[in-house]
N, CA and C atoms as a LAMMPS dump frame, in Angstrom:
ITEM: TIMESTEP
0
ITEM: NUMBER OF ATOMS
387
ITEM: BOX BOUNDS ff ff ff
-5.0000000000000000e+02 5.0000000000000000e+02
-5.0000000000000000e+02 5.0000000000000000e+02
-5.0000000000000000e+02 5.0000000000000000e+02
ITEM: ATOMS id mol type element x y z
1 1 1 N -272.294 -115.867 -355.988
2 1 2 C -272.689 -116.43 -357.537
3 1 3 C -271.974 -115.016 -358.072
4 2 1 N -271.463 -115.924 -359.382
5 2 2 C -270.186 -115.037 -360.47
6 2 3 C -270.799 -114.138 -361.125
7 3 1 N -270.343 -113.271 -361.644
8 3 2 C -270.473 -111.722 -362.27
9 3 3 C -269.802 -111.826 -363.042
10 4 1 N -269.767 -112.017 -364.509
11 4 2 C -268.874 -111.769 -365.632
12 4 3 C -269.069 -110.533 -365.804
13 5 1 N -267.901 -109.616 -365.529
14 5 2 C -267.128 -108.165 -366.225
15 5 3 C -267.279 -107.37 -367.197
16 6 1 N -266.06 -108.567 -367.904
17 6 2 C -265.969 -107.796 -369.228
18 6 3 C -265.105 -108.61 -369.878
19 7 1 N -264.988 -108.578 -371.221
20 7 2 C -263.841 -109.587 -372.036
21 7 3 C -262.821 -109.202 -371.576
22 8 1 N -261.599 -110.647 -371.305
23 8 2 C -260.334 -109.711 -370.629
24 8 3 C -259.186 -110.268 -372.427
25 9 1 N -259.507 -111.003 -372.851
26 9 2 C -258.284 -111.168 -373.741
27 9 3 C -259.147 -111.688 -375.084
28 10 1 N -258.513 -112.093 -376.264
29 10 2 C -258.262 -113.128 -377.098
30 10 3 C -256.914 -113.372 -377.152
31 11 1 N -257.546 -115.149 -377.29
32 11 2 C -256.304 -115.961 -378.042
33 11 3 C -255.95 -116.317 -379.499
34 12 1 N -254.998 -115.506 -380.379
35 12 2 C -254.936 -115.891 -381.645
36 12 3 C -253.504 -117.165 -382.457
37 13 1 N -253.905 -117.914 -382.517
38 13 2 C -252.668 -118.597 -383.031
39 13 3 C -252.212 -117.951 -384.1
40 14 1 N -251.103 -118.094 -384.686
41 14 2 C -249.799 -117.425 -385.408
42 14 3 C -249.086 -117.604 -385.975
43 15 1 N -248.958 -117.886 -387.443
44 15 2 C -247.639 -118.728 -387.491
45 15 3 C -247.002 -117.149 -388.054
46 16 1 N -247.264 -116.238 -387.964
47 16 2 C -246.984 -114.866 -388.491
48 16 3 C -246.81 -113.894 -387.217
49 17 1 N -245.9 -114.248 -386.279
50 17 2 C -246.102 -113.459 -385.053
51 17 3 C -245.514 -112.196 -385.421
52 18 1 N -244.165 -112.106 -385.509
53 18 2 C -243.13 -110.406 -385.804
54 18 3 C -244.136 -110.013 -386.649
55 19 1 N -244.983 -110.377 -387.693
56 19 2 C -245.307 -109.479 -388.691
57 19 3 C -247.159 -109.232 -387.687
58 20 1 N -247.789 -109.742 -387.032
59 20 2 C -248.896 -109.23 -386.622
60 20 3 C -248.775 -108.197 -385.46
61 21 1 N -247.837 -108.776 -384.328
62 21 2 C -246.989 -107.734 -383.282
63 21 3 C -246.833 -106.204 -384.083
64 22 1 N -246.502 -106.137 -385.249
65 22 2 C -246.022 -105.256 -385.993
66 22 3 C -247.564 -104.628 -386.681
67 23 1 N -248.086 -105.38 -387.115
68 23 2 C -249.446 -105.308 -387.532
69 23 3 C -250.338 -104.153 -386.181
70 24 1 N -250.623 -104.848 -385.18
71 24 2 C -251.597 -104.465 -384.237
72 24 3 C -250.869 -103.165 -383.278
73 25 1 N -249.615 -103.06 -383.834
74 25 2 C -248.9 -102.419 -382.999
75 25 3 C -249.249 -100.953 -384.268
76 26 1 N -249.059 -101.394 -385.678
77 26 2 C -248.468 -100.244 -386.078
78 26 3 C -250.74 -99.983 -386.406
79 27 1 N -252.095 -100.428 -386.421
80 27 2 C -253.265 -99.778 -386.764
81 27 3 C -253.959 -100.008 -385.303
82 28 1 N -253.941 -100.824 -384.073
83 28 2 C -254.678 -100.426 -383.185
84 28 3 C -253.996 -100.136 -382.449
85 29 1 N -252.466 -99.399 -382.032
86 29 2 C -251.681 -98.919 -381.374
87 29 3 C -251.538 -100.24 -380.15
88 30 1 N -251.267 -101.153 -380.212
89 30 2 C -251.364 -102.336 -379.242
90 30 3 C -249.709 -103.097 -379.309
91 31 1 N -249.423 -102.863 -378.104
92 31 2 C -248.238 -102.889 -377.94
93 31 3 C -247.323 -104.609 -377.273
94 32 1 N -246.523 -105.488 -377.103
95 32 2 C -245.866 -106.142 -376.322
96 32 3 C -245.349 -105.341 -375.111
97 33 1 N -245.962 -106.33 -374.174
98 33 2 C -245.912 -106.315 -372.923
99 33 3 C -245.244 -106.917 -371.925
100 34 1 N -245.642 -106.984 -370.866
101 34 2 C -244.752 -108.454 -370.146
102 34 3 C -246.487 -110.068 -370.682
103 35 1 N -245.353 -110.957 -370.219
104 35 2 C -246.161 -112.195 -370.993
105 35 3 C -245.114 -113.636 -370.044
106 36 1 N -245.963 -114.118 -369.631
107 36 2 C -245.248 -115.118 -368.705
108 36 3 C -244.281 -115.841 -369.293
109 37 1 N -243.665 -116.538 -369.4
110 37 2 C -242.703 -117.772 -369.689
111 37 3 C -243.303 -119.314 -370.58
112 38 1 N -244.641 -118.742 -371.165
113 38 2 C -245.531 -120.033 -371.59
114 38 3 C -244.533 -120.817 -372.473
115 39 1 N -244.826 -121.903 -372.662
116 39 2 C -244.23 -122.471 -374.229
117 39 3 C -245.906 -123.132 -375.084
118 40 1 N -245.633 -122.557 -376.169
119 40 2 C -244.924 -121.89 -377.029
120 40 3 C -244.325 -120.254 -376.698
121 41 1 N -244.014 -119.59 -377.929
122 41 2 C -243.861 -117.903 -377.28
123 41 3 C -244.774 -117.601 -377.899
124 42 1 N -245.127 -116.207 -377.772
125 42 2 C -245.701 -115.477 -378.058
126 42 3 C -245.867 -113.965 -377.658
127 43 1 N -246.731 -113.502 -377.572
128 43 2 C -246.689 -111.907 -377.149
129 43 3 C -247.888 -111.594 -376.614
130 44 1 N -248.203 -111.071 -375.863
131 44 2 C -249.003 -110.186 -375.182
132 44 3 C -249.157 -108.544 -375.46
133 45 1 N -250.276 -108.454 -376.19
134 45 2 C -250.457 -107.099 -376.292
135 45 3 C -251.533 -106.339 -375.28
136 46 1 N -251.101 -104.751 -375.582
137 46 2 C -251.656 -104.487 -374.172
138 46 3 C -252.043 -102.921 -375.135
139 47 1 N -253.403 -102.7 -374.773
140 47 2 C -254.378 -101.856 -374.219
141 47 3 C -254.508 -100.37 -373.147
142 48 1 N -253.736 -99.7 -372.844
143 48 2 C -254.467 -99.152 -371.887
144 48 3 C -253.434 -99.525 -370.585
145 49 1 N -252.757 -100.439 -370.845
146 49 2 C -252.266 -101.449 -369.36
147 49 3 C -253.129 -102.638 -369.268
148 50 1 N -253.851 -103.42 -370.127
149 50 2 C -254.402 -104.447 -369.985
150 50 3 C -253.877 -105.355 -371.734
151 51 1 N -253.67 -106.954 -371.358
152 51 2 C -253.082 -107.105 -372.047
153 51 3 C -254.368 -107.601 -373.011
154 52 1 N -255.164 -107.16 -373.876
155 52 2 C -255.934 -108.382 -374.147
156 52 3 C -255.814 -108.706 -375.507
157 53 1 N -254.677 -108.723 -376.412
158 53 2 C -254.219 -109.619 -377.785
159 53 3 C -253.594 -110.295 -377.184
160 54 1 N -253.613 -111.807 -377.353
161 54 2 C -252.343 -112.738 -377.089
162 54 3 C -252.824 -113.442 -377.996
163 55 1 N -251.076 -113.634 -378.802
164 55 2 C -250.386 -113.858 -379.512
165 55 3 C -249.481 -115.09 -379.453
166 56 1 N -250.038 -116.545 -380.037
167 56 2 C -249.312 -117.695 -379.867
168 56 3 C -249.14 -118.099 -381.371
169 57 1 N -247.442 -117.938 -381.201
170 57 2 C -246.637 -118.414 -382.249
171 57 3 C -246.978 -120.44 -382.119
172 58 1 N -246.908 -120.655 -383.345
173 58 2 C -247.557 -122.074 -384.093
174 58 3 C -246.345 -122.001 -385.599
175 59 1 N -246.535 -123.27 -385.603
176 59 2 C -244.998 -123.521 -386.305
177 59 3 C -246.042 -123.031 -387.981
178 60 1 N -247.016 -123.68 -388.129
179 60 2 C -247.909 -123.422 -389.9
180 60 3 C -248.848 -123.168 -389.068
181 61 1 N -249.279 -122.11 -389.935
182 61 2 C -251.044 -120.905 -389.806
183 61 3 C -252.534 -122.536 -389.772
184 62 1 N -253.253 -122.126 -388.666
185 62 2 C -253.671 -122.891 -388.421
186 62 3 C -255 -123.408 -389.577
187 63 1 N -255.094 -124.277 -389.941
188 63 2 C -255.937 -124.377 -391.495
189 63 3 C -257.731 -124.707 -390.571
190 64 1 N -258.644 -123.292 -390.379
191 64 2 C -259.715 -123.464 -390.197
192 64 3 C -260.913 -123.012 -390.8
193 65 1 N -261.522 -124.092 -391.452
194 65 2 C -262.737 -123.645 -392.28
195 65 3 C -263.838 -122.915 -392.175
196 66 1 N -264.5 -123.072 -390.677
197 66 2 C -265.126 -122.253 -389.887
198 66 3 C -265.007 -121.619 -388.546
199 67 1 N -263.903 -120.557 -388.463
200 67 2 C -263.873 -120.204 -387.323
201 67 3 C -265.388 -120.119 -386.309
202 68 1 N -264.724 -120.368 -384.471
203 68 2 C -265.977 -120.42 -383.407
204 68 3 C -266.317 -118.63 -383.428
205 69 1 N -265.333 -118.459 -383.483
206 69 2 C -265.249 -116.994 -382.978
207 69 3 C -265.596 -115.934 -383.967
208 70 1 N -266.716 -115.381 -384.732
209 70 2 C -266.538 -114.689 -385.784
210 70 3 C -266.093 -113.383 -385.552
211 71 1 N -265.96 -112.397 -384.622
212 71 2 C -264.742 -111.42 -384.518
213 71 3 C -264.842 -110.979 -382.784
214 72 1 N -263.968 -110.343 -382.83
215 72 2 C -263.782 -109.61 -381.523
216 72 3 C -263.687 -108.533 -381.532
217 73 1 N -264.083 -107.124 -380.727
218 73 2 C -264.08 -105.376 -380.588
219 73 3 C -263.639 -104.947 -379.94
220 74 1 N -263.04 -103.482 -380.256
221 74 2 C -262.673 -102.336 -378.936
222 74 3 C -263.424 -101.799 -379.222
223 75 1 N -263.203 -100.658 -378.729
224 75 2 C -263.894 -99.241 -378.201
225 75 3 C -263.002 -98.546 -378.557
226 76 1 N -262.975 -97.378 -378.928
227 76 2 C -261.951 -96.492 -379.266
228 76 3 C -262.617 -94.453 -379.52
229 77 1 N -261.936 -94.112 -379.12
230 77 2 C -262.188 -92.469 -380.301
231 77 3 C -261.323 -92.251 -381.16
232 78 1 N -261.507 -90.951 -381.96
233 78 2 C -260.706 -90.973 -383.147
234 78 3 C -261.431 -91.172 -384.663
235 79 1 N -261.733 -91.444 -384.531
236 79 2 C -262.566 -91.993 -386.37
237 79 3 C -261.968 -91.487 -387.291
238 80 1 N -261.619 -90.216 -387.012
239 80 2 C -261.561 -89.582 -388.595
240 80 3 C -259.873 -90.222 -388.568
241 81 1 N -258.71 -90.164 -387.528
242 81 2 C -257.794 -90.623 -387.645
243 81 3 C -257.419 -92.042 -387.926
244 82 1 N -258.567 -92.455 -387.234
245 82 2 C -258.128 -94.315 -387.545
246 82 3 C -258.387 -94.357 -389.135
247 83 1 N -259.973 -93.821 -389.432
248 83 2 C -260.214 -94.122 -391.278
249 83 3 C -258.854 -93.712 -391.813
250 84 1 N -258.083 -92.257 -391.717
251 84 2 C -257.307 -92.099 -392.337
252 84 3 C -256.314 -93.146 -392.333
253 85 1 N -255.597 -93.766 -390.722
254 85 2 C -254.598 -94.817 -391.117
255 85 3 C -254.828 -95.767 -391.94
256 86 1 N -256.298 -96.295 -392
257 86 2 C -256.22 -97.474 -392.542
258 86 3 C -256.205 -97.335 -394.185
259 87 1 N -256.844 -96.23 -394.825
260 87 2 C -256.776 -95.732 -396.37
261 87 3 C -255.873 -95.762 -396.322
262 88 1 N -254.752 -94.891 -395.638
263 88 2 C -253.086 -94.716 -395.927
264 88 3 C -252.086 -96.308 -395.671
265 89 1 N -252.544 -97.137 -395.425
266 89 2 C -252.453 -97.881 -395.228
267 89 3 C -252.971 -99.269 -396.318
268 90 1 N -253.834 -98.806 -396.455
269 90 2 C -254.413 -99.698 -397.76
270 90 3 C -255.512 -101.072 -397.279
271 91 1 N -255.447 -100.826 -395.635
272 91 2 C -256.511 -101.728 -395.426
273 91 3 C -257.69 -101.038 -395.999
274 92 1 N -259.094 -102.6 -396.315
275 92 2 C -259.654 -102.766 -396.213
276 92 3 C -261.014 -102.087 -395.024
277 93 1 N -262.199 -101.57 -395.224
278 93 2 C -262.904 -101.021 -393.948
279 93 3 C -264.159 -101.046 -394.385
280 94 1 N -265.073 -101.407 -393.586
281 94 2 C -266.309 -100.634 -393.698
282 94 3 C -266.635 -99.934 -392.779
283 95 1 N -267.635 -99.311 -392.596
284 95 2 C -267.879 -98.014 -391.349
285 95 3 C -269.72 -98.566 -391.918
286 96 1 N -270.159 -99.089 -390.582
287 96 2 C -271.215 -99.581 -390.345
288 96 3 C -272.137 -98.643 -388.755
289 97 1 N -273.392 -98.349 -389.426
290 97 2 C -274.587 -97.816 -387.971
291 97 3 C -274.774 -99.055 -387.386
292 98 1 N -274.727 -98.786 -386.099
293 98 2 C -275.022 -100.351 -385.37
294 98 3 C -277.068 -99.609 -384.899
295 99 1 N -277.413 -100.27 -385.172
296 99 2 C -279.231 -100.077 -385.63
297 99 3 C -279.88 -100.24 -384.159
298 100 1 N -280.55 -98.702 -383.679
299 100 2 C -280.753 -98.389 -382.313
300 100 3 C -280.021 -98.044 -381.428
301 101 1 N -278.813 -97.917 -382.035
302 101 2 C -277.703 -97.503 -380.647
303 101 3 C -277.128 -96.235 -381.414
304 102 1 N -275.845 -95.709 -380.774
305 102 2 C -275.389 -94.511 -380.996
306 102 3 C -273.647 -94.812 -381.458
307 103 1 N -273.718 -96.456 -382.317
308 103 2 C -271.857 -96.39 -382.313
309 103 3 C -272.313 -96.599 -383.936
310 104 1 N -270.973 -96.805 -384.446
311 104 2 C -270.6 -97.216 -385.695
312 104 3 C -269.879 -98.376 -385.901
313 105 1 N -269.597 -99.229 -386.297
314 105 2 C -268.753 -100.268 -385.688
315 105 3 C -267.787 -99.703 -387.521
316 106 1 N -266.006 -99.889 -387.389
317 106 2 C -265.516 -100.259 -388.66
318 106 3 C -264.602 -101.661 -388.321
319 107 1 N -265.288 -101.775 -389.428
320 107 2 C -264.894 -103.32 -389.925
321 107 3 C -263.473 -103.479 -390.357
322 108 1 N -262.669 -104.463 -389.685
323 108 2 C -261.692 -104.911 -390.513
324 108 3 C -261.116 -106.227 -390.242
325 109 1 N -259.78 -106.592 -390.814
326 109 2 C -259.155 -107.906 -390.993
327 109 3 C -257.865 -108.231 -390.539
328 110 1 N -257.448 -108.261 -389.695
329 110 2 C -255.7 -108.82 -389.194
330 110 3 C -255.341 -109.058 -390.483
331 111 1 N -254.213 -109.308 -390.09
332 111 2 C -252.809 -110.061 -391.304
333 111 3 C -253.549 -111.341 -391.607
334 112 1 N -253.738 -112.262 -390.826
335 112 2 C -254.352 -113.797 -390.316
336 112 3 C -255.882 -113.778 -391.098
337 113 1 N -256.584 -112.781 -391.461
338 113 2 C -257.534 -112.885 -392.072
339 113 3 C -258.989 -112.648 -390.788
340 114 1 N -258.645 -112.738 -389.276
341 114 2 C -259.348 -112.654 -388.2
342 114 3 C -260.16 -110.902 -388.569
343 115 1 N -261.621 -111.329 -387.982
344 115 2 C -262.54 -109.825 -388.339
345 115 3 C -262.881 -109.369 -387.024
346 116 1 N -262.323 -108.177 -387.083
347 116 2 C -262.088 -107.175 -385.482
348 116 3 C -263.156 -106.061 -386.316
349 117 1 N -264.109 -105.664 -385.125
350 117 2 C -264.261 -104.303 -385.416
351 117 3 C -264.166 -103.113 -384.119
352 118 1 N -263.721 -102.236 -384.42
353 118 2 C -263.801 -100.981 -383.82
354 118 3 C -264.836 -99.79 -383.592
355 119 1 N -264.866 -99.81 -383.212
356 119 2 C -266.065 -98.585 -381.892
357 119 3 C -266.168 -97.664 -382.294
358 120 1 N -266.725 -96.582 -382.672
359 120 2 C -266.995 -95.32 -382.338
360 120 3 C -268.377 -94.545 -382.117
361 121 1 N -268.615 -93.265 -380.784
362 121 2 C -269.477 -92.943 -381.169
363 121 3 C -270.238 -92.254 -382.296
364 122 1 N -271.411 -93.174 -382.439
365 122 2 C -272.052 -92.132 -383.884
366 122 3 C -271.933 -90.749 -384.369
367 123 1 N -271.445 -89.893 -382.985
368 123 2 C -271.205 -88.317 -383.424
369 123 3 C -270.355 -88.003 -383.756
370 124 1 N -269.099 -89.618 -384.076
371 124 2 C -267.419 -88.998 -384.662
372 124 3 C -267.967 -88.857 -386.24
373 125 1 N -268.988 -89.515 -386.979
374 125 2 C -269.384 -89.584 -388.428
375 125 3 C -269.225 -88.434 -389.112
376 126 1 N -269.833 -87.349 -388.052
377 126 2 C -269.501 -85.957 -389.024
378 126 3 C -268.27 -85.929 -389.375
379 127 1 N -267.628 -86.124 -388.555
380 127 2 C -265.539 -85.854 -388.944
381 127 3 C -264.89 -86.633 -389.519
382 128 1 N -266.085 -87.758 -389.924
383 128 2 C -265.073 -88.754 -390.462
384 128 3 C -264.753 -88.187 -392.09
385 129 1 N -265.574 -86.937 -393.32
386 129 2 C -264.976 -86.636 -394.05
387 129 3 C -264.486 -85.955 -394.325
């Protein structure tokens, strides 16, 4: 029997490869690591030794009217520092409570407009202000 254990990675097509690498490094602390020599070029961005965001370099930004994936998410700690970074960089965000769970979601968009939420334990809310 097959058992799904976790989401392995997301794959994002972008015509802004260098800027996206820089954005994910600056905002989410994800950095390039080993990537097999696929064609077309791209980058695998790592968190804690796992290549969780795969960027694929394309000549022109894909035109998608209605993306099939609405968002992807990361679990994190350090809510006050993360919100300060977003504010410092001028990145719009919302902080939303997940009903009936101990989670807060910080909703942001990357440079290409992909919706990302970063989840924090709701007890970090008291340190948010």
